[in-house]
Phi, psi and omega in degrees: 000322177298319182293321183282312185277328173057046184216142177298325185298336183292343181304319182292339178276320182291321184236085179294344173243159181308131183287159177283174180300316180297320179294323177300318180296321179297315180299313182301314181295319182295318181297319179295320182296320187255015184299316182293320179296330178301314179296320180293322178299316182298320181290316183292339179283347183247297185228140176284095181254120183294352181251021183293343177292348179276351184286132173206158179289145175290327179229122182300335178277359180225073185291351180281352181235109187243176174206163175273111182274097185291341177294338179285354171297335180064032185245118183296344180293333184299314184288350177263353182288143168304150184297327179295323179289330177298325178295317177298320181295314180300318179298318180294318179296312184294326185258010183293119179229008182059023175231285176284324178234124186250160177303325180294331176294319178299316180296322180297319181288317179297328180266032186306322182304329180265321189275347186300333183257009186253012179054043181282133180271130176226153176269150176221126178252099178297155181286334183201174179229142176234142182225153166251169192290328179300315179269340181286322180301309178298331177294315179291324175300314180297319179299316179297317179292325177294324175300317177299317183292318179298319178297318180298324181273006174093012179263182179267111184297335182285358172286342178279095179210149171298133178260351172238158182303133178232122179248130179241120181254123180275103186219357186257002188266338187278142181237160179271075176279326179237142178207168176070001179242153182294337180262013182300318181302308183297318180295318179294321179292323177296317179295320178304314182290320179297317181289328192244017183307315183297317177296317181295321176299319179297316179295323179293322173302315181299322181294335179266326185282329185252133176285153173070022179237126179244135178250125173266118190295163176299152180086007183266329181147183179274139189309315187285330176285320176297322177298315182294313188275340191222310189281331185298131177266331186068309170228130176279143167234099188213137178054034176083010181230146168262139175200160185294140170294138175204159183199163163236156182220158181270032174218135187297336181270018170306334181301346179305327183290343176301334180294340178263003180087018175254116183288122180199155177203169182274142174228169175291155179303326181294315180293322179297323179297321178295319177297318178299334179267009173098005180273138174286155170284134173265119185225152173278126182305120190275155164289155180235117178269121175279127181247106186268124177256135176211173181080181182235132179285149176300150184295346179261000183277142177253167177296331178296319177299320181294314184293325178291327175292315178298319182299312180295319182298311184288333172299320180289323179294317182092093184235019181299130179079003182250161166273147169244131179236127186267144179200180176108165184295338179292345179299333182299336181277347188260123173286172176296323177298321177296314180297319180295325177298316179294317180293327182302319185271017176309317179299330181288333174260002165093357181282163176283316180216154179230092197262134174242099182305150182297135174222191182296329177295324178298316180294320177298322178295317179300322177292318180297325183270013169088016176290151185290147182299321181297322178292318179301324182294311182285333175298311181296314183295317180296310184297324177290320180294328182269006183057043177239012178258130192252139167244104187292343178272355180258099184294341179291343177276349183299124179282180175268121181257166175297314173206162179237130172239157188231153173224124173273111185299338180289346181270355182285134178238160176303136185207167173230178174223140179158190009269000184226352181218146182289338181277353182271080185285142178225123171303140181304326180294342180255002188302313183299311181297318183295317180297316182293329174291316179298326184304317183262351183289160179303144181308126182172196182296333179236037181202145179242351176055049175269132181301141183307322182291348181256003182296333181262014183302139179219138182236117177282150177203163178251139178216125181052039175082003181241158181266135177221169178225136175249143176219176177303134179089359179296134178278123178242346174228129175225108189233122168270106192208172169083145178298335184306317186244331185289348176277353189255107182302329184294316181280331178289316176290327175299319177296320179295318179291324177296319178298319179300314181292325179297316179296318180296335177267005176080025182266160178210167178254137180303139190292339182277348179286128181279097180265148179199155176226114179238091183296155180280346175196166178297339179297322182298311178301322181302307185283335174293321178288314183297327180278352175086006184267347183299322181299322181288322175298318180296320181296333177271002178098000181268067175281152174293124183250350180162166178248091182181182185289318171055244188302325184299331181254012178096002177272048185278350180072179185283149169274157176303138185303318178300327178292314179300317180297319180294317178299315181293316182300318183266000185048051188275148171268087179277160188240145167245141176235125185217153180268046185257198180236356180225135179220032180299152183301131178083358185276309188289310178196142181300336184263000176250100182281336176249127180225131185239136173272134184207163176292157178307319176298322179289330175302315179293320181300314180289330174295319178295321181287329179080003181203156173266357179271066181214140173256102187299335182284332185249337185246144177290147178288333178188170173244125185281181186296341179269003179082010181273135176284128179248123179262160181300325181296339180287337186240000183282125181283150178273163178299323181295320178298316182294314182297324179297317179291320181297316180299325184280327193243344178263096191232157185303324184299329178298312182296317180298315183296318182289315189274344176296332184244015189298325184276354184233000189284337183272106185295322180294324176294316181300323183273357182289127180265130181229153179299160182241003180291152179283332173258135184283135178271095183296135178263114183295344180268356184287139173254004178252316186239122184218139177295120185287155183275006188300328188247006187298325182254016183291134175240166178291330185275141176284146175258141179292152179297143182243142174289160178262123186245126173053049179282147171264154176273120179284319182218143176242102192247165180258212182279158171053041170287120187264168175294340173294323177291322185281315186224086185300150177246358184272204183291155179269115182296143186289345179254018185266161175304322179296320178296319179297321178296313181295322177298321179294340177267008173092014182266146172271155180307325181294343181258005182297325185064203184251164175301318182301323182287344183251025179291351176273003181237109185293332181294322177288316187289326176296321179287336178274351181293127184061034180262012180286129183293345180263008178292123179260114182251122182298334177301323184258344182058037176199170177274124179186149177277048185225170178209175180264123174277103194299322182301330183242347183080009179284150171265120184230159167302147186304315181298317182297321177295315180298321179298319178297317178300316182296320178297333179268359180072027182263120176290157186237154180225152174240133173259138182210168180261226182276154172056042178293130179085019177290165180104203186296150175288118180220116178293333180289344174290345172256320180296320182299305176303323177302315180290336177283351180097014179285123181265333182203156172241134176246112186225165176283326175198164184233150165287141189305308186294319184293321177301317178298321179294320177300315177301317181298335178261002179081012175271131187278119174274109178260145182228134176302146174291155180308131180093342179267143172216172176300319181293315183293332178271357178072033182274126176266341185090351181265005176280171169260135187245132173239128182245119181277118179250109181291159180290327179257115185249148174229155181302139173055040179274158176268144178228165185260138173245129180238136181260159178290351176278353183098345180286146175219155179204165182260146176225161177269130177266113191275054161268105193274343184222164176297326179295318178298324176295321178298317178299318181297318179300328180275354183087016179131163187292325182288322174300320178301314182292321180298314179298320181295314180295323180292321179294323183282000000 
């Protein structure tokens, strides 16, 4: 019976009474003999997988837990693959069903050395999905609306459920309304809940209505830090199988988890929803750039300095659409927090993923963060058995990369990035000179075009009864924020130790500077308090203001009115300094035109100085009450000082204590009452949650593709138009179309909240599309959220112009330059243009996620052929455009564009895979899924 049934469970049938000693030996021997066949039986009973012969138990004494042993392929190509590609290969082998994943896909991945440059399409099924609330709310809204649509088409609405684990962390809603006071945290959290109660109720409904979805309540931390410290499995043990943890997320900085050896990257919300519904991601097999680290960093260098150096370097190398995999002897110097910091900024250097394969340091981190010993054992054993465990000092393990680039860590110097882009790195020693050059330079990424005679402008003002003066470069925001750095104990404790020394030297921060500290998790506050540095941070004004992204995503809250008046009166280029990952124009705060990314210690340093126009090496940071000049070098902590404190105070018990209660610690969340129906009862009076119009006209039958005839150009844009320009996440301006809509619904300006918080309402988000005050439209030759309505020549808000075009039945087109859609992953940056009536975008190049999102919404991404641009083709944008779309489409085909002037030219249609073409034929990825669910 053991031989035939091959199952542990049969023991209870064979021996209804406790077996004898001899019988026990028989059972033990039989189980060992048939352990491998047990795994194969389980697999053949479910899905016909042509690779089931690779299944074997990880431990012969535990036949119930198996894995796909890729070494049994007997193929020497496997050991030459980059470790990141091995993760893709394992997923393809495990999920091979000759339908969604085919044997030929496995061969394409295994033959990566040849196929990497051939634009080969392969499927990838991530193990899980992670979301934050800004992008998570519209995902849950879409799921709720899809249930309605499936029911309408005669299907079972309860089939709409995540089929893989989905975690949603609420971290994007809190704002810095209060700061510098001990009760700032509580006040900000109370306001967060008051403003977002309706959204939170909806999310709580979703956590109950949908299976396989977990919600991490507000006040818990930043999504990527919670992922790193708590949610990451590294290796899954599920349904009797071990396999690598992997994920996609609805935030571009999902790549932070790559630092722990978990392959993950950001996708659009639309694509993530498809993964949650069981669809693989269709991706072009990427090239992998090996990034070799060697040498030793100076003892005063932080991980932030390293990541900003790497970001600029890889931008120069060109890694868009590629994986980057780190290796080399220099890895020994990097903690997991350091690696996670580097991986976090992967979107800023343009790669898809920035992978650090698991090594002994990774296992030590898992132990430090409180993971169970039994899990650590099977994680290590599995990864070694699967040849996915790395020894960075063993060069014989180095795989073959597409290319190798190197960084000598000894060449890294303290640096910042800005004033408008994260890739624009500046050595701290050059900051003063660089800002002053930017001040007079032509308007652009490195220029503000301030007349030379105004460079010395100064505006006096009163604040809290005292006299102050603001000038160009004055720091008005100093924020220790963002997952990039707050997950790293070395830079957080470094900031605390610097604050301690500053206080001991009698230094202080000017009271009008908006200082804030928003840790990525409760663990950070725990070790800052236990180590004794929190009090010093508080004395400098860096009180904890909340657990969320906050200033980094534009939730910086208001500046003091006298400060705003002084900036406006003098037309000053005021500065924000933050430990974040994004500093695009108009993102951090409307009144800070210059924004610099810096390490947490440098954030405090510039706050103490009160200006970015300072050379720390030559000028004192301040003069204390005794008249003594204090230089930054006098208060800067060494790496040895920081490491000593970290070893003593960052301990496993902290992580266990914080995360054991993470899902229940928020009392207001616990007491929140939410509906329990499986179909959501939409409230027509809601201004937060609204049933979207995407599926209202959906039919079971497919419609043939249609050409675009006589389209007008809605916007004529330049290079590096970001998702911040397309779909703002900050405050809703009182003179905007969205504000007018909310006012018409009876809301006061104080209740508008932010665009990000209202992503569940398409009426607000359509009106907020292209509403960024820093949007530069060539039609107007200035920055404004407006455009030219071509039929009459009127200047209108973008939404108002689009509405007129739609009422006249005129399709719309957008012209753009390079890197269209760069920045944060935002599905509304595609949904918004779709609702405005945009049928296609014609650009020189696209950011990866945004192009995918456009495809997901049925908006055609067109790309100029090499050498062509709007200028070279003589396009003014005031022509009428017709795009011929043939009935038979193929990936990356060229199509013809004809103008009403008689001119015509060819463009590339950026549907890169057959799957993307299928989505387009259905009118978008969600329409595709609804039809599929309805048919089944």
